[in-house]
C-alpha positions as CSV (number, residue, x, y, z in Angstrom):
1,M,74.2,115.3,111.7
2,I,70.9,117.0,112.2
3,K,70.8,120.4,110.5
4,N,70.9,123.4,112.8
5,R,71.3,121.3,115.9
6,V,73.7,123.1,118.3
7,V,75.3,122.1,121.6
8,V,75.6,125.1,123.8
9,A,78.2,125.1,126.6
10,M,76.3,126.4,129.6
11,S,78.2,127.4,132.7
12,G,75.1,128.7,134.5
13,G,76.2,132.3,134.0
14,V,74.4,135.1,132.2
15,D,76.6,135.0,129.1
16,S,76.1,131.3,128.1
17,S,72.4,131.5,129.2
18,V,71.7,134.4,126.8
19,A,73.7,132.7,124.1
20,A,71.5,129.6,124.4
21,V,68.3,131.6,124.3
22,L,69.4,133.7,121.4
23,L,70.1,130.6,119.3
24,K,66.8,129.0,120.4
25,Q,65.0,132.1,119.2
26,A,67.0,132.1,115.9
27,G,65.5,128.7,115.1
28,Y,68.3,126.4,116.1
29,E,67.6,123.1,117.9
30,V,69.5,123.8,121.1
31,I,70.9,121.2,123.5
32,G,72.4,122.7,126.6
33,V,75.5,121.0,128.1
34,T,77.2,121.8,131.4
35,M,80.7,120.5,131.6
36,K,81.8,119.0,135.0
37,T,85.6,119.6,135.0
38,W,86.5,119.2,138.6
39,G,85.0,117.7,141.8
40,Y,82.5,120.3,142.9
41,M,81.4,117.9,145.7
42,E,84.8,117.9,147.3
43,D,87.0,120.6,148.9
44,S,90.1,118.9,147.6
45,A,93.3,120.8,146.5
46,G,91.9,124.3,146.6
47,A,88.6,123.7,144.8
48,P,86.1,124.4,147.6
49,K,82.4,124.7,146.9
50,H,81.6,128.2,145.6
51,A,78.1,129.4,144.7
52,N,79.2,131.3,141.5
53,A,82.0,128.9,140.4
54,C,81.8,127.1,137.1
55,C,80.9,123.4,137.6
56,S,79.3,124.0,141.1
57,L,75.9,122.5,141.8
58,D,74.4,125.9,141.8
59,A,75.8,126.6,138.3
60,I,74.3,123.3,137.1
61,F,70.9,124.1,138.6
62,D,71.0,127.6,137.1
63,A,71.7,126.2,133.6
64,K,69.0,123.5,134.0
65,A,66.5,126.2,135.0
66,V,67.1,128.2,131.8
67,A,66.8,125.1,129.6
68,K,63.5,124.2,131.3
69,E,62.1,127.7,130.9
70,F,62.9,127.9,127.2
71,D,62.0,124.3,126.5
72,F,65.3,122.7,125.3
73,P,67.1,119.7,126.7
74,H,70.0,120.0,129.1
75,R,72.6,117.5,130.3
76,V,75.7,117.4,132.4
77,V,78.9,115.7,130.9
78,D,81.8,114.7,133.0
79,F,85.1,115.8,131.6
80,S,86.9,115.9,135.0
81,K,89.4,113.1,134.3
82,R,90.4,114.7,131.0
83,F,90.5,118.1,132.7
84,E,92.8,116.7,135.4
85,E,95.1,115.0,133.0
86,T,95.3,117.9,130.5
87,V,94.7,121.2,132.3
88,I,95.6,120.9,135.9
89,S,98.7,118.8,135.3
90,Y,99.9,121.3,132.8
91,F,99.2,124.2,135.2
92,I,101.3,122.6,138.0
93,D,104.1,121.3,135.7
94,E,104.6,124.8,134.1
95,Y,104.8,126.5,137.5
96,L,107.4,123.9,138.6
97,K,109.4,124.8,135.5
98,G,109.5,128.4,136.6
99,K,106.9,129.5,134.0
100,T,103.5,131.2,134.4
101,P,100.9,129.3,132.5
102,N,97.5,130.4,131.3
103,P,95.3,127.3,131.8
104,C,92.2,128.8,130.3
105,T,93.7,128.8,126.8
106,L,94.5,125.1,127.0
107,C,91.1,124.4,128.5
108,N,89.3,126.3,125.7
109,R,91.0,124.2,123.0
110,K,91.2,120.8,124.6
111,I,88.0,120.7,126.8
112,K,85.5,123.4,125.8
113,W,86.0,122.7,122.2
114,E,87.6,119.3,121.4
115,E,85.8,117.4,124.1
116,L,82.5,119.3,123.5
117,L,82.7,118.6,119.8
118,T,83.0,114.9,120.6
119,T,79.8,115.2,122.7
120,A,78.2,117.1,119.7
121,D,79.1,114.2,117.5
122,E,77.4,111.8,119.9
123,L,74.3,114.0,119.9
124,E,74.4,114.4,116.1
125,A,74.8,118.1,116.3
126,D,76.3,120.3,113.6
127,F,77.7,123.0,115.8
128,V,78.9,124.0,119.3
129,A,78.4,127.4,120.8
130,T,79.6,129.3,123.9
131,G,79.0,132.6,125.6
132,H,82.5,133.9,124.7
133,Y,82.8,137.5,123.5
134,A,84.4,137.1,120.1
135,V,83.4,137.0,116.4
136,A,83.9,133.9,114.4
137,G,83.3,133.3,110.7
138,F,84.7,132.2,107.3
139,N,86.7,134.4,104.9
140,E,86.1,133.2,101.3
141,K,89.1,135.2,100.1
142,T,91.6,133.4,102.3
143,G,89.7,130.1,102.6
144,R,90.1,130.2,106.4
145,Y,87.9,130.4,109.4
146,F,88.7,133.4,111.5
147,L,88.4,135.0,114.9
148,A,88.0,138.7,115.4
149,N,87.6,141.1,118.3
150,A,84.2,141.4,119.9
151,K,82.1,144.6,119.7
152,D,82.7,145.0,123.5
153,S,86.5,145.7,123.7
154,H,86.4,145.5,127.5
155,K,84.9,142.0,127.4
156,D,86.7,140.7,124.3
157,Q,88.0,137.1,124.9
158,T,89.8,136.4,121.6
159,Y,93.1,136.4,123.6
160,A,92.0,133.2,125.4
161,L,90.7,131.5,122.2
162,W,93.9,131.6,120.1
163,G,94.2,127.8,120.3
164,L,91.0,127.0,118.4
165,T,91.9,125.1,115.3
166,Q,90.3,125.5,111.8
167,E,88.5,122.2,112.4
168,S,86.9,123.6,115.6
169,L,86.1,127.0,114.2
170,K,84.3,125.4,111.3
171,R,81.7,124.2,113.7
172,T,81.6,127.1,116.1
173,I,78.9,129.7,116.7
174,L,79.6,132.7,119.0
175,P,76.3,134.6,119.4
176,L,77.6,137.3,121.7
177,G,80.4,138.7,119.6
178,K,78.3,141.5,118.2
179,Y,76.8,142.6,121.5
180,S,78.2,144.5,124.5
181,K,78.0,143.2,128.0
182,V,75.3,145.8,128.8
183,E,73.2,144.5,125.9
184,V,73.6,140.9,127.1
185,R,72.4,141.9,130.5
186,E,69.5,143.7,128.9
187,F,68.7,140.5,127.0
188,A,68.8,138.5,130.2
189,E,66.3,140.9,131.8
190,K,64.1,140.8,128.7
191,F,64.1,137.0,128.8
192,N,63.4,137.2,132.5
193,L,66.4,134.9,133.3
194,S,67.0,134.1,136.9
195,V,70.7,134.6,136.3
196,A,70.3,138.1,134.8
197,N,72.1,139.8,137.7
198,K,74.5,137.0,138.5
199,P,78.1,138.3,138.9
200,D,80.8,137.2,136.5
201,S,83.3,134.6,137.7
202,Q,86.7,136.0,138.0
203,E,88.9,133.2,139.3
204,I,90.4,130.2,137.7
205,C,87.7,127.5,138.1
206,F,89.8,125.0,140.0
207,V,91.4,127.6,142.3
208,T,88.4,129.5,143.5
209,D,90.2,131.3,146.3
210,N,92.9,132.4,143.8
211,D,95.6,131.0,146.1
212,Y,97.9,129.3,143.6
213,E,100.6,128.6,146.2
214,R,98.3,126.7,148.5
215,F,96.9,124.7,145.5
216,I,100.3,123.6,144.3
217,R,101.6,122.8,147.7
218,E,98.6,120.6,148.4
219,R,98.8,118.8,145.1
220,V,102.5,118.1,144.8
221,P,104.2,118.8,148.2
222,E,107.2,116.5,147.5
223,K,108.0,118.3,144.2
224,V,107.7,121.7,145.9
225,K,110.3,120.7,148.5
226,K,112.8,120.2,145.7
227,V,112.5,123.8,144.4
228,E,112.4,125.6,147.7
229,H,115.0,127.7,149.5
230,G,117.1,128.7,146.5
231,D,119.0,131.9,146.1
232,I,117.5,135.3,145.4
233,I,120.0,137.3,143.4
234,Y,120.1,141.1,142.9
235,H,122.8,142.5,140.5
236,G,125.0,139.4,140.9
237,E,124.8,139.2,144.7
238,V,122.8,136.8,146.9
239,V,120.3,138.8,148.9
240,G,118.0,136.1,150.3
241,K,116.3,132.8,149.9
242,H,113.1,132.2,148.0
243,K,110.1,130.0,149.1
244,G,110.0,128.0,145.8
245,I,110.2,129.0,142.2
246,P,106.6,128.1,141.4
247,F,105.5,130.9,143.6
248,Y,107.1,133.8,141.6
249,T,106.3,135.3,138.3
250,I,108.1,137.8,136.1
251,G,107.3,141.4,137.1
252,Q,106.2,140.4,140.6
253,R,106.9,143.2,143.2
254,K,105.1,142.1,146.3
255,G,105.9,139.0,148.4
256,I,109.4,138.4,147.0
257,G,110.8,138.0,150.5
258,V,113.5,140.7,150.5
259,T,113.2,144.4,151.0
260,F,115.2,147.3,149.7
261,G,114.9,151.1,149.9
262,H,113.2,151.1,146.5
263,P,110.9,148.7,144.6
264,V,112.4,145.6,143.0
265,Y,110.8,143.1,140.7
266,V,111.3,139.4,139.7
267,K,113.4,139.7,136.6
268,K,114.2,136.0,135.8
269,I,113.3,132.6,137.1
270,D,116.1,130.0,136.6
271,A,114.4,126.7,137.3
272,E,117.5,124.6,136.4
273,N,119.6,126.3,139.1
274,N,116.7,127.1,141.4
275,I,117.4,130.8,141.4
276,I,115.2,133.8,141.4
277,E,116.8,136.9,139.9
278,I,115.4,140.3,140.8
279,G,116.1,143.8,139.4
280,D,114.9,147.3,138.9
281,K,111.8,148.1,136.8
282,D,113.8,149.4,133.9
283,E,115.4,146.0,133.6
284,L,112.1,144.3,132.9
285,Y,111.5,145.8,129.4
286,S,111.9,143.7,126.3
287,D,111.5,144.6,122.6
288,E,111.5,141.0,121.3
289,V,109.6,137.9,122.1
290,V,110.0,134.3,120.9
291,V,106.8,132.3,120.7
292,E,106.3,128.6,120.3
293,K,103.5,126.0,120.1
294,L,101.8,128.2,117.4
295,N,98.3,128.1,116.1
296,Y,97.6,130.2,113.0
297,V,94.0,131.3,112.9
298,S,92.9,134.0,110.4
299,V,96.1,133.5,108.3
300,G,98.2,130.5,107.5
301,S,101.7,132.0,107.7
302,F,103.7,135.2,108.0
303,N,106.4,136.9,106.0
304,Q,109.4,138.6,107.5
305,G,108.6,142.3,108.1
306,D,104.8,141.8,108.4
307,E,103.4,144.3,110.9
308,V,101.1,143.0,113.6
309,I,99.7,144.1,117.0
310,G,100.8,141.9,119.8
311,K,99.3,141.2,123.2
312,I,101.3,139.4,125.9
313,R,98.6,139.2,128.6
314,Y,94.8,139.3,128.7
315,N,94.5,143.0,129.7
316,D,97.3,144.2,127.4
317,A,96.1,147.0,125.1
318,G,98.3,145.6,122.3
319,T,101.6,147.0,120.8
320,P,102.5,147.4,117.1
321,A,105.3,145.0,116.1
322,E,107.0,143.4,113.1
323,V,107.7,139.8,112.4
324,V,111.5,139.0,112.5
325,E,111.4,135.3,111.9
326,S,108.5,132.9,111.4
327,G,107.6,129.3,110.7
328,S,105.2,126.6,111.7
329,K,106.8,126.0,115.1
330,Y,108.1,129.3,116.3
331,L,107.8,133.0,115.8
332,K,110.1,135.9,116.6
333,V,108.5,139.4,116.9
334,R,110.0,142.8,117.6
335,F,107.9,145.4,119.3
336,F,108.2,149.0,118.2
337,N,107.9,150.0,121.8
338,P,109.4,147.7,124.5
339,K,107.0,145.6,126.6
340,L,107.1,145.3,130.3
341,A,107.5,141.9,132.0
342,V,107.3,139.5,129.0
343,T,106.6,136.2,130.8
344,P,107.5,132.7,129.6
345,G,104.6,130.4,129.8
346,Q,102.0,133.1,129.1
347,S,100.2,133.4,125.8
348,A,101.3,135.9,123.1
349,V,98.6,136.7,120.6
350,F,98.9,138.8,117.4
351,Y,96.3,140.7,115.5
352,D,96.0,142.8,112.4
353,E,94.9,146.5,112.5
354,K,91.2,145.4,112.0
355,G,91.2,143.2,115.0
356,Y,91.5,139.8,113.3
357,L,93.4,137.2,115.4
358,L,96.2,136.1,113.2
359,V,98.2,133.7,115.4
360,G,98.8,132.8,119.0
361,G,101.3,130.7,121.0
362,I,103.2,130.3,124.2
363,I,106.0,132.7,125.1
364,K,109.3,130.9,125.2
365,A,111.7,133.8,125.8
């Protein structure tokens, strides 16, 4: 390894560009890498060309332009096969099971870190860095690498990074954790970056039009046919037929396919019996959650009764809770105030009162 050599994941956006320049100015030997994770040259399966999308040709050219301007090398690495096998397959399979996956958390762990670290090894680099808004470091008292909330609470991305292992965090630099988005934009203007005013990407990179139903139907039409036209049940009675269990999520109100004189919501998705159960809003609250596929981050374990702050979706403000049962494979937590629409397949992430990410996992029930 070459000391202070860092591979920076560059999407072509303002955040990763500023991260790369900040590290260059701090004295690191920077190598910019743009990851090709899907076929930007094709319009296949809901991934049309999109000027601002990650992996598009425009994004690659934008990253290369920044690297050229600040005199560090840039390369494109093709992770598309691994991305297809790992992230897209998972995304489709979970929806077919009646769950609502968060592919970004899996992509962060398996592609943006594990695959990128393999590239870093090939380039004899000590570290990898990204433009995520989060704080990473090492706690000498606990002997563990940690993740903590970014300065900018509105941009904080720790929720999507819960899957990062101790091995990955050991070699991770997150330059933007101590800055606000406004400050990052100011850096971009100060550095005279061409991407200074480039808008943030909002969609999942491989479904740029945000139409999950079309994407899944185009990818696995035969599998979709097997889970179509099941019953919609409201308070024990069949009230209609659904269009396919992959196309519903817990808490959904619009597009269910049946109408009442008052709002109703998707309450339960029974993939085994091909049933969508709907109910009133007050039926959607839960005070407990069971989480599996855990990754402990800033701590190595919990004790029964430990108090935490839990988030069950990206924009969740967080709710105080206590640990009911814990182990290496699953975690049961009770919220002090019930949560609305706890959704199997989504990530549940738990913090302490100081904003340190303690553990994350996938909601089972």
